[in-house]
C-alpha positions in Angstrom: -7.5 -9.2 -17.2 -10.3 -11.4 -18.3 -12.4 -13.2 -15.7 -10.4 -11.8 -12.8 -11.5 -8.7 -10.8 -8.2 -6.7 -10.7 -9.1 -5.1 -7.3 -8.7 -8.5 -5.6 -5.4 -9.1 -7.4 -4.1 -5.7 -6.2 -5.2 -6.5 -2.7 -3.4 -9.8 -2.8 -0.2 -8.3 -4.1 -0.2 -5.8 -1.3 -0.7 -8.6 1.2 2.4 -10.2 -0.2 4.4 -7.0 -0.3 3.0 -3.6 0.9 3.0 -1.2 -2.1 3.1 -3.9 -4.8 -0.7 -3.6 -5.4 -0.5 0.2 -5.8 2.5 -0.2 -8.3 0.5 -2.8 -10.3 -2.2 -0.2 -10.7 0.3 2.2 -12.3 0.6 4.2 -9.1 4.3 3.5 -8.7 5.2 6.5 -6.5 2.3 5.7 -4.2 3.4 2.1 -4.0 7.0 3.2 -3.2 5.6 5.5 -0.5 3.5 2.7 1.0 6.4 0.4 1.0 8.8 2.9 2.6 6.1 3.7 5.2 5.6 0.0 6.0 9.4 -0.6 6.3 9.8 2.4 8.6 6.9 1.4 10.8 8.0 -2.2 10.9 11.5 -1.2 11.8 10.2 0.2 15.1 10.6 -3.5 16.2 14.3 -2.8 16.6 13.4 -0.7 19.6 11.1 -3.3 21.0 7.9 -1.5 20.2 6.7 -3.6 17.3 4.1 -6.3 17.8 2.5 -8.9 15.4 -0.7 -6.8 15.6 1.2 -3.7 14.3 2.4 -5.8 11.4 -1.1 -7.0 10.6 -2.4 -3.4 10.7 0.3 -2.1 8.4 -0.2 -4.9 5.9 -4.0 -4.6 6.1 -3.9 -0.9 5.5 -1.7 -1.3 2.5 -3.9 -4.0 1.0 -7.1 -1.9 1.7 -5.5 1.1 -0.1 -4.5 -1.1 -3.1 -8.1 -2.4 -3.3 -9.4 1.2 -3.5 -6.8 2.3 -5.9 -7.7 -0.5 -8.3 -11.3 0.3 -7.9 -10.7 3.9 -8.9 -11.9 5.5 -5.7 -8.5 6.0 -4.0 -8.1 8.0 -0.9 -6.6 11.4 -1.7 -3.0 11.6 -0.4 -1.2 14.8 -1.0 1.7 14.2 -3.4 4.7 16.2 -2.2 6.3 16.0 -5.6 3.3 17.4 -7.5 3.7 20.7 -9.1 1.8 23.5 -7.5 -0.6 25.5 -9.8 
């Protein structure tokens, strides 16, 4: 992308839909994992435990992770599907 810093685009995409920024950075499995985690944590609201603050924290954490993935210094998360050496 010319003239646009992609880390901010990734952050914005994850603010729209958690995991979308990671997927845009070619980290599709990580993006799917973030999305599933966000859905599971958000569905806690069906039990009356979810709050708007929890939703902001979940979305913010996904956006923060997407920013760092786009920057190249992603937080190491163990991939359960990776082959063991």
